[in-house]
Backbone as numpy.savetxt, mean C-alpha at the origin, in Angstrom:
# Nx Ny Nz CAx CAy CAz Cx Cy Cz
24.71 -21.77 24.14 25.36 -22.31 22.83 23.94 -22.36 21.95
23.37 -23.01 22.59 21.81 -23.03 21.57 21.37 -21.91 21.52
21.07 -20.94 22.22 20.25 -19.27 22.19 22.18 -18.36 21.03
22.86 -18.86 20.99 23.66 -18.55 19.80 23.27 -18.35 18.89
22.95 -20.56 18.37 23.05 -20.67 17.04 21.26 -20.20 16.62
20.85 -19.92 18.13 19.27 -19.39 16.77 19.21 -17.87 16.81
20.38 -17.21 17.68 20.79 -15.67 16.98 21.42 -15.82 15.60
22.38 -17.04 15.50 22.88 -17.10 14.09 21.91 -17.36 13.28
20.88 -18.20 13.35 20.28 -19.07 12.30 18.73 -17.74 12.21
18.25 -17.37 13.38 17.87 -15.97 12.48 17.85 -14.70 11.86
19.64 -14.09 12.25 20.17 -13.36 11.50 20.77 -13.51 10.07
21.13 -14.95 9.95 21.00 -16.04 8.55 19.60 -15.39 7.71
18.45 -15.47 8.07 17.23 -15.81 7.62 16.99 -14.19 7.10
17.62 -13.49 8.15 17.22 -11.61 8.43 17.97 -11.44 7.04
19.01 -11.74 6.52 20.24 -11.53 5.36 19.35 -11.84 4.67
19.21 -13.39 4.06 19.07 -13.62 2.77 17.56 -12.72 2.55
16.64 -12.44 3.28 15.31 -11.76 3.78 15.70 -10.86 2.63
16.91 -9.83 3.42 16.76 -8.26 3.21 18.07 -8.42 1.88
18.67 -9.48 1.29 18.95 -9.70 0.19 17.60 -9.81 -0.97
17.34 -10.91 -0.85 15.91 -11.00 -1.65 14.85 -9.86 -1.94
14.95 -9.14 -0.68 13.94 -7.40 -0.62 14.58 -6.76 -1.34
16.56 -6.52 -1.67 17.00 -5.75 -2.61 16.57 -5.89 -4.30
16.37 -7.42 -4.29 16.35 -7.60 -5.55 14.91 -7.80 -6.03
14.62 -7.89 -5.57 12.83 -7.69 -5.78 11.99 -6.04 -6.23
13.38 -5.30 -4.92 13.14 -4.02 -5.35 13.75 -3.24 -6.66
14.47 -3.76 -6.84 15.17 -3.30 -8.09 14.51 -4.04 -9.43
13.85 -4.73 -8.95 12.82 -5.61 -10.18 11.72 -4.74 -10.40
11.13 -3.90 -9.09 9.75 -3.95 -9.73 9.33 -2.21 -9.55
10.66 -1.56 -8.97 10.60 0.35 -9.85 12.04 0.08 -11.09
11.78 -0.77 -11.66 12.64 -0.26 -12.73 12.01 0.24 -13.64
10.46 -0.35 -14.00 9.51 0.63 -14.58 9.62 0.65 -15.98
10.38 -0.83 -16.70 10.28 -0.84 -18.12 9.04 -1.73 -18.86
8.13 -2.37 -17.71 6.96 -2.83 -18.29 6.30 -2.90 -17.15
4.54 -3.17 -17.54 3.70 -3.17 -16.14 4.09 -4.13 -15.29
3.93 -3.36 -14.07 4.12 -4.37 -12.46 2.50 -4.65 -12.39
2.81 -5.77 -12.12 1.77 -6.91 -12.14 1.57 -6.60 -10.50
0.16 -6.29 -10.12 -0.10 -6.55 -8.59 -1.81 -7.17 -8.33
-1.55 -8.30 -7.34 -2.17 -8.93 -7.10 -3.26 -8.72 -6.23
-5.03 -8.71 -5.85 -5.13 -8.01 -4.81 -5.87 -9.11 -4.41
-5.54 -9.54 -3.01 -6.28 -10.48 -2.31 -7.71 -10.37 -1.83
-8.30 -10.48 -1.39 -9.68 -9.30 -0.80 -9.75 -11.01 0.44
-9.63 -10.26 1.66 -10.09 -10.86 3.13 -11.33 -10.85 3.88
-12.10 -11.16 4.04 -13.28 -11.26 5.27 -13.08 -11.31 6.46
-12.41 -9.71 6.72 -11.88 -10.04 8.12 -12.80 -10.16 9.58
-13.63 -9.85 9.07 -14.83 -9.60 10.23 -16.30 -10.90 10.10
-16.21 -12.21 8.75 -16.83 -12.37 8.93 -18.29 -12.82 8.56
-18.43 -11.41 8.58 -20.07 -11.19 8.62 -20.44 -11.31 6.99
-21.87 -12.03 6.84 -22.11 -11.93 5.61 -22.62 -10.75 4.86
-22.62 -10.02 5.63 -22.46 -8.40 4.70 -21.06 -8.00 4.17
-20.14 -8.33 5.05 -18.24 -8.83 3.75 -18.48 -9.40 2.86
-18.42 -10.91 3.57 -18.96 -11.70 2.68 -19.26 -11.45 1.18
-21.08 -10.79 1.21 -21.63 -10.52 -0.38 -21.03 -9.10 -1.26
-20.18 -8.41 -0.41 -18.92 -7.25 -0.87 -18.03 -8.31 -1.79
-17.05 -8.95 -1.02 -16.28 -9.54 -1.69 -16.38 -10.48 -2.95
-18.17 -10.88 -2.70 -18.61 -11.86 -3.92 -18.96 -11.17 -4.75
-18.87 -9.70 -4.52 -19.18 -9.02 -6.08 -18.02 -7.87 -6.30
-16.99 -7.94 -5.70 -15.78 -7.76 -6.56 -15.31 -7.75 -7.53
-15.63 -7.23 -8.52 -14.16 -7.22 -10.06 -13.33 -6.75 -10.16
-12.03 -6.79 -11.48 -11.04 -6.56 -11.49 -11.11 -4.91 -11.63
-12.58 -4.31 -12.16 -12.99 -3.19 -12.38 -13.02 -1.79 -11.31
-13.13 -2.79 -9.94 -13.45 -1.91 -8.83 -11.85 -1.08 -8.62
-10.70 -1.70 -8.94 -9.98 -1.13 -9.03 -8.70 -0.35 -10.06
-9.60 -0.18 -11.43 -8.98 0.28 -11.95 -9.06 2.02 -11.69
-9.62 2.86 -11.25 -8.98 4.09 -10.77 -7.34 4.26 -10.31
-6.97 2.80 -8.98 -5.46 3.12 -9.19 -4.70 2.60 -10.80
-5.04 1.75 -11.62 -4.46 1.78 -12.70 -4.78 3.04 -13.49
-5.63 3.70 -13.53 -5.66 5.17 -14.14 -4.75 6.31 -13.36
-4.84 6.67 -11.72 -4.10 7.03 -11.47 -2.25 6.99 -11.51
-2.05 6.21 -11.63 -0.82 5.14 -12.08 -0.52 5.85 -13.34
-0.79 5.61 -14.00 -1.22 6.18 -15.58 -1.04 7.21 -15.95
-1.34 8.38 -15.18 -1.61 9.84 -15.20 -0.83 10.47 -14.36
0.11 9.90 -13.45 0.74 10.38 -12.44 2.47 9.72 -12.80
2.59 9.05 -13.63 3.59 8.73 -14.32 4.01 9.36 -15.28
2.84 9.62 -16.09 2.89 10.79 -17.25 3.96 11.90 -17.41
3.43 12.42 -15.59 4.15 14.04 -15.64 5.62 13.66 -15.47
6.09 12.47 -14.93 7.43 12.37 -14.69 8.14 12.18 -16.47
7.46 12.33 -17.74 8.18 11.86 -18.54 8.10 10.65 -18.90
7.66 9.69 -18.07 7.87 7.87 -18.37 7.32 7.98 -19.65
7.73 7.04 -20.40 6.87 6.09 -21.22 6.19 5.65 -21.07
5.32 4.96 -20.46 4.46 4.00 -20.35 3.16 3.76 -20.18
2.35 3.41 -21.25 0.83 3.68 -20.76 0.21 2.34 -19.98
1.11 1.55 -19.49 -0.21 1.06 -18.41 0.79 0.13 -17.35
1.52 1.59 -16.24 2.58 1.24 -14.87 2.46 0.05 -14.20
0.64 0.16 -14.53 0.61 -1.28 -13.44 -0.79 -1.23 -13.84
-0.43 -2.90 -13.59 -1.45 -3.89 -13.95 -2.67 -4.68 -12.90
-3.45 -4.93 -12.65 -4.02 -4.90 -11.43 -4.86 -6.33 -11.24
-4.64 -7.13 -10.72 -5.56 -8.81 -10.79 -6.03 -8.87 -9.79
-7.50 -9.73 -9.92 -8.06 -9.79 -8.38 -7.87 -11.10 -8.53
-7.43 -11.47 -6.71 -7.19 -12.80 -6.48 -7.75 -13.00 -6.21
-7.81 -14.74 -5.62 -8.86 -15.64 -4.71 -8.77 -15.45 -3.50
-9.77 -15.46 -2.53 -9.80 -15.12 -1.07 -8.55 -15.90 -0.67
-7.73 -16.07 -0.31 -6.64 -16.79 0.85 -7.68 -17.90 1.76
-6.80 -19.13 2.00 -7.44 -19.61 2.96 -7.21 -19.81 4.30
-6.67 -19.18 4.56 -6.02 -18.65 5.89 -5.95 -17.12 6.28
-6.61 -16.94 7.46 -5.60 -15.54 8.16 -4.49 -14.90 8.02
-4.04 -14.10 7.56 -2.36 -13.28 7.74 -2.42 -13.14 9.33
-1.18 -13.18 9.96 -0.81 -13.04 11.15 -0.75 -11.54 11.26
-1.56 -11.01 12.30 -1.92 -10.07 13.15 -0.88 -9.42 13.15
-0.85 -8.05 13.30 0.59 -6.95 13.61 0.43 -6.68 15.04
1.38 -6.78 15.49 1.50 -7.20 17.35 0.84 -5.78 17.45
0.30 -6.00 18.72 0.26 -4.47 19.66 1.12 -3.42 20.14
2.16 -4.61 20.29 3.62 -3.86 21.16 4.17 -3.72 20.01
4.58 -2.45 19.32 5.67 -2.50 18.16 6.99 -2.15 18.34
7.52 -3.20 19.18 9.12 -3.64 19.36 9.55 -4.10 18.13
11.23 -3.82 18.25 11.35 -4.23 17.24 11.69 -5.25 17.10
11.40 -5.99 17.90 12.01 -8.04 17.36 10.76 -8.31 17.13
9.92 -7.76 18.11 8.53 -8.33 17.51 7.71 -8.07 15.70
8.29 -6.69 15.71 8.08 -6.62 14.57 8.31 -7.16 13.43
9.84 -7.31 13.70 10.90 -8.34 12.27 10.36 -9.79 12.56
9.94 -10.08 13.29 9.30 -12.05 13.49 7.87 -11.99 12.89
6.49 -10.77 13.26 5.72 -10.24 12.48 5.76 -10.41 10.78
6.65 -9.49 10.48 7.03 -9.40 9.12 7.74 -10.60 8.36
8.50 -11.25 9.28 8.66 -12.58 8.96 7.62 -13.65 9.04
6.53 -13.78 9.80 5.74 -14.62 9.06 4.75 -14.38 8.18
4.99 -12.95 7.77 3.85 -12.42 7.02 4.18 -12.84 5.56
5.62 -12.75 5.54 6.07 -13.23 4.16 5.99 -14.65 4.07
6.14 -15.57 5.48 6.12 -16.95 4.69 4.93 -17.09 4.60
3.56 -15.83 5.62 1.94 -16.64 4.97 1.94 -15.85 3.78
2.86 -15.39 3.39 1.78 -14.89 1.66 2.17 -15.89 0.81
3.99 -16.29 1.03 4.30 -17.34 -0.18 3.91 -18.31 -0.51
2.63 -18.65 0.93 1.87 -19.98 0.82 0.94 -20.08 0.61
0.49 -19.01 -0.32 -0.70 -18.32 -0.59 -0.95 -18.43 -1.94
-1.63 -18.93 -2.50 -2.50 -19.56 -3.95 -2.32 -18.63 -4.66
-1.89 -17.89 -5.63 -2.15 -17.44 -6.63 -3.29 -17.71 -8.05
-3.36 -16.56 -8.88 -4.14 -16.61 -10.18 -3.16 -17.47 -11.01
-3.79 -18.55 -12.17 -3.11 -18.64 -13.16 -2.58 -17.70 -13.94
-0.94 -17.84 -14.75 -0.41 -17.15 -14.90 0.57 -16.23 -14.50
1.05 -15.09 -15.12 2.64 -14.75 -14.49 2.13 -14.09 -13.08
2.73 -14.71 -11.94 2.82 -14.58 -10.95 3.59 -12.71 -10.80
2.27 -12.32 -9.41 2.49 -10.81 -8.88 3.79 -10.45 -8.75
4.06 -9.73 -9.30 5.50 -8.69 -8.18 5.32 -8.27 -6.70
4.22 -7.77 -7.07 3.42 -7.26 -6.07 2.27 -7.16 -5.44
1.90 -8.34 -4.23 1.23 -8.62 -3.62 0.32 -7.99 -2.69
-1.21 -7.91 -2.42 -1.74 -6.47 -1.82 -2.75 -7.44 -0.76
-3.15 -7.59 0.56 -4.00 -8.28 1.13 -4.88 -7.61 1.97
-6.27 -7.21 0.89 -6.96 -6.19 1.58 -7.80 -7.00 2.42
-8.70 -6.46 3.94 -8.95 -6.75 4.97 -9.89 -5.99 4.83
-11.35 -7.04 4.38 -12.31 -5.57 4.70 -13.27 -6.15 5.95
-14.01 -5.21 6.31 -14.64 -4.70 7.41 -15.89 -4.20 7.31
-17.28 -4.92 7.88 -18.21 -4.06 7.75 -18.46 -3.05 8.49
-18.99 -1.37 7.94 -18.68 -0.54 8.45 -19.33 -0.25 9.89
-20.71 -0.81 9.43 -21.78 -1.01 10.57 -21.31 -1.65 11.87
-19.94 -3.11 11.67 -19.04 -3.51 12.83 -18.33 -2.87 13.12
-17.40 -2.26 12.63 -16.07 -1.49 12.47 -16.20 0.00 12.08
-16.78 1.13 12.39 -16.77 2.08 12.08 -15.31 2.72 11.95
-14.29 1.89 12.39 -12.84 2.52 12.34 -12.27 1.37 12.30
-10.86 2.21 11.55 -10.01 0.74 11.23 -8.46 1.29 12.14
-8.18 0.27 12.29 -6.59 0.01 12.52 -5.54 0.73 11.54
-4.38 1.03 11.36 -3.58 0.98 10.34 -3.32 0.16 9.56
-2.98 0.65 7.90 -2.49 -0.29 7.04 -1.38 -0.48 6.77
-0.84 -1.53 6.46 0.67 -1.77 6.51 1.46 -2.13 5.65
1.82 -1.12 4.66 2.76 -1.67 3.35 4.19 -1.91 3.45
4.68 -3.33 3.52 5.98 -3.51 3.76 7.20 -3.07 2.20
8.04 -1.56 3.28 8.61 -1.49 2.50 9.99 -2.57 1.82
9.95 -2.15 0.65 10.88 -3.23 -0.03 10.65 -4.87 0.41
9.30 -4.92 0.44 8.96 -6.05 1.17 7.65 -6.83 -0.19
7.23 -6.06 -1.35 6.72 -6.33 -2.18 5.22 -6.85 -1.68
4.91 -6.32 -0.46 3.24 -6.77 0.04 2.99 -5.93 1.01
1.86 -6.23 1.37 0.69 -5.06 2.08 -0.56 -5.56 2.78
-0.40 -5.17 3.80 -1.60 -6.11 4.54 -2.49 -4.75 4.83
-3.57 -4.72 4.35 -4.32 -3.47 4.31 -5.47 -3.40 4.96
-6.48 -2.80 5.06 -7.99 -2.90 6.03 -8.08 -1.71 5.13
-9.52 -2.08 4.96 -10.83 -1.56 3.80 -11.79 -1.42 4.57
-12.99 -0.95 4.26 -15.24 -1.57 4.49 -15.34 -1.76 3.45
-16.39 -2.68 3.95 -17.00 -3.48 2.58 -17.80 -3.04 2.23
-18.24 -1.56 1.51 -19.02 -0.92 1.06 -18.74 -0.27 0.11
-19.63 -0.15 -1.11 -19.67 0.31 -2.30 -19.21 1.49 -2.03
-20.07 2.49 -1.15 -19.75 4.13 -1.24 -18.57 4.30 -1.09
-17.24 3.62 -0.63 -16.51 3.67 0.02 -14.98 2.98 -0.57
-15.51 3.07 -1.96 -14.48 2.29 -3.00 -13.74 2.97 -3.46
-14.12 4.20 -3.72 -13.10 5.30 -3.52 -12.19 5.92 -2.46
-12.31 5.57 -1.66 -11.07 6.30 -0.81 -10.38 4.78 -0.40
-11.31 3.38 -0.38 -10.42 2.69 -0.38 -9.36 2.26 -1.22
-10.10 3.09 -2.78 -8.47 2.76 -3.51 -7.53 3.47 -3.20
-8.02 5.06 -2.57 -6.32 5.68 -1.79 -5.30 5.48 -1.15
-6.45 4.12 -0.42 -5.72 3.42 0.50 -4.88 2.51 0.17
-5.48 1.79 -0.73 -4.49 0.72 -1.14 -3.56 1.16 -2.23
-3.54 2.70 -3.25 -2.53 2.92 -3.66 -1.70 3.54 -2.44
-1.66 4.13 -1.90 -0.65 4.50 -1.03 -0.14 3.39 -0.42
-0.47 2.22 0.25 -0.32 0.92 0.49 0.90 0.73 -1.05
0.55 0.59 -1.53 1.55 -0.33 -2.75 2.64 1.07 -3.40
2.29 2.12 -3.35 3.21 3.07 -3.01 4.42 2.40 -1.73
3.98 1.68 -0.43 5.01 1.79 0.55 6.13 0.22 0.02
5.30 -0.18 -0.90 6.06 -1.57 -1.43 7.15 -0.86 -2.26
7.16 -0.14 -3.08 7.45 0.19 -3.98 8.84 1.24 -3.17
9.57 1.86 -1.90 10.21 2.27 -1.47 9.73 3.63 -0.75
8.12 3.60 -0.88 7.57 5.21 -0.80 7.18 5.45 1.07
7.63 6.82 1.17 8.19 6.98 2.91 6.53 8.04 2.99
6.03 7.99 4.10 5.07 8.64 4.59 5.65 9.73 4.60
4.28 10.65 4.81 5.11 12.54 4.85 3.81 12.92 5.43
3.43 12.69 6.48 2.25 13.46 7.12 3.11 13.57 8.48
2.57 13.97 9.47 2.96 13.90 11.02 2.34 12.73 11.41
2.61 12.15 12.17 1.47 10.91 12.72 1.36 11.47 13.94
1.73 12.33 14.78 0.71 12.64 15.92 0.07 13.47 15.23
-0.06 14.09 14.24 -1.46 14.46 13.97 -2.51 14.40 12.45
-1.55 13.82 11.44 -2.11 13.36 10.21 -1.87 14.44 9.55
-1.74 15.37 10.13 -1.35 16.67 8.72 -0.24 16.46 7.79
-0.53 16.94 6.42 1.06 16.12 5.85 1.93 17.58 6.44
3.37 16.71 5.85 4.47 17.76 6.07 5.09 18.55 4.93
4.91 19.15 5.11 5.56 20.39 4.18 7.34 20.54 4.36
7.48 20.35 2.85 7.11 20.60 1.70 6.44 19.05 0.80
7.53 18.06 1.70 7.42 17.24 0.30 5.90 16.64 0.64
5.26 16.83 1.72 3.40 15.99 1.32 2.62 16.48 1.01
3.46 17.89 0.32 2.35 18.84 -0.21 2.35 18.69 -1.71
0.90 18.49 -2.53 1.14 18.17 -3.99 1.28 18.96 -4.33
1.13 20.28 -4.25 2.07 21.45 -4.95 2.42 22.55 -4.06
3.78 21.83 -3.43 4.32 23.20 -2.22 4.56 24.62 -2.63
5.06 24.72 -4.06 5.38 26.01 -4.55 4.01 26.91 -4.92
2.47 26.20 -4.31 1.50 26.85 -4.48 1.59 28.17 -3.69
0.95 29.77 -4.86 0.98 30.76 -3.68 -0.03 31.31 -4.41
-0.92 31.70 -2.73 -0.60 31.57 -1.45 -0.81 29.77 -1.66
-0.10 29.40 -0.46 -0.15 28.16 -0.54 -1.58 27.29 0.06
-2.30 28.02 0.66 -3.70 27.33 1.51 -5.04 27.99 0.48
-5.41 27.38 -0.15 -5.91 25.98 0.02 -5.49 24.96 -1.10
-4.65 23.92 -0.81 -4.32 22.75 -1.55 -5.90 22.00 -2.23
-5.41 21.87 -3.90 -6.72 21.65 -4.29 -6.18 19.69 -4.59
-5.19 19.61 -3.74 -5.18 18.02 -4.34 -3.95 17.40 -2.80
-4.31 15.91 -2.25 -3.34 15.12 -2.15 -1.81 14.60 -2.09
-1.06 15.25 -1.46 -0.24 14.20 -2.24 -0.19 12.36 -1.59
-0.39 11.83 -2.29 -0.50 10.07 -1.97 0.27 9.73 -0.39
1.36 10.51 0.11 2.15 10.15 1.01 2.04 10.97 1.92
1.41 12.13 1.67 0.88 13.14 2.32 -0.59 12.70 3.10
-1.21 11.72 2.26 -2.39 11.12 3.21 -3.61 12.14 2.96
-3.57 13.43 3.16 -4.52 14.48 2.89 -4.19 16.04 2.68
-5.57 16.28 2.42 -4.84 17.78 1.43 -4.96 18.92 2.34
-4.13 19.52 2.40 -4.35 20.37 3.26 -4.76 22.00 2.58
-5.90 22.17 3.50 -6.56 23.93 3.45 -6.26 24.61 3.80
-5.36 24.54 5.19 -5.25 25.88 5.74 -4.67 25.61 6.83
-3.45 26.59 7.50 -2.27 26.19 8.51 -3.15 24.97 9.68
-3.28 23.92 9.93 -3.40 23.07 11.15 -4.51 22.33 10.70
-5.14 22.39 9.18 -6.56 21.91 8.41 -6.29 21.32 7.87
-6.84 19.95 7.45 -6.59 19.35 6.02 -7.68 18.05 5.80
-8.19 17.68 4.90 -9.24 16.50 4.63 -8.31 15.64 4.04
-9.29 14.06 4.24 -9.11 13.41 3.42 -9.61 13.28 2.35
-8.89 12.96 0.78 -10.23 13.02 -0.39 -10.65 11.95 -0.39
-12.02 12.45 -1.35 -12.89 11.67 -1.53 -12.32 10.39 -2.76
-11.31 10.68 -3.44 -11.01 9.81 -4.71 -9.53 9.88 -5.25
-9.07 9.52 -6.11 -7.70 9.37 -6.66 -7.71 10.67 -7.43
-8.63 10.82 -8.16 -8.98 12.04 -8.90 -8.00 13.43 -8.65
-8.43 13.32 -7.02 -8.08 14.60 -6.21 -6.99 14.14 -5.23
-5.44 13.24 -5.93 -4.39 12.56 -5.20 -3.40 13.25 -6.44
-1.93 13.32 -5.74 -0.90 13.56 -6.45 0.10 12.38 -6.43
1.37 13.07 -7.22 2.54 11.66 -6.90 3.19 12.98 -6.74
3.80 13.53 -5.78 4.85 14.48 -5.59 6.16 14.36 -6.33
6.99 15.48 -6.13 8.81 14.60 -6.88 9.25 13.86 -5.54
9.50 14.00 -4.48 9.91 13.62 -3.02 9.55 11.84 -3.62
8.06 11.32 -3.59 7.74 10.07 -3.67 7.99 9.23 -5.32
8.24 10.61 -6.00 8.16 9.89 -7.29 9.88 9.56 -7.65
10.75 10.71 -6.89 12.13 9.87 -6.59 12.71 8.64 -5.89
11.60 8.20 -4.99 11.75 7.48 -4.06 11.41 5.76 -4.87
10.68 6.21 -5.33 9.98 4.45 -6.39 10.77 4.76 -7.82
11.91 5.75 -8.32 12.57 5.51 -9.06 11.78 6.16 -10.36
10.91 6.98 -10.23 10.53 7.59 -11.92 11.00 8.74 -12.36
12.22 9.38 -11.24 12.93 10.46 -11.48 14.14 10.04 -10.24
15.53 10.29 -11.16 16.39 10.09 -10.57 17.33 11.51 -9.58
């Protein structure tokens, strides 16, 4: 009996979360007004290097993300001068729950609930509440030369992002942040997870280009710029990234 009650309670919670996510998704992909996005920096390795980097962060660090959305939405005849407005929020007082190593469905669902609750308890800046929350975990690249994957919750309006705490990586950090922001808006990955190569045609910024290679831009959800069959490179910044039609459709820019 107790087990059935726990299952019923969990099912009810998941239903309420799903309904809230659906209504949130309808709100944030209407594109009638700027989307309010808050970025919360986190000192993930507790190093002094990362602490100094976060102390020097300013909202201007993330302006290229705003400019990227403004440029790309214009390609789809959307008359919105500022589709995304980013604010730099305070550092959270506690660390977010880490993604479980074993990616079983139930574990991921429970982690998602814990992350949502943790995000709900996180203090915001004064002013209008953000519609999307991006929690960016920064690491000193000398201590962590490689980082795990970031996670953007589809229809969850929040993401847990891993980035490097060095100015030389700001431009590439912004590419990752924009990619995960797209996930929160409902965009799907468009690359092969085994090879990290963009999938043709939706993972290509210019799928109709003749000859097909080399591409000059990376599709935001394709992740990399295809240069030749079986070869692609990471873009150096958002000026070399585009939003393809499939992604634009997923986030509500086109029908």
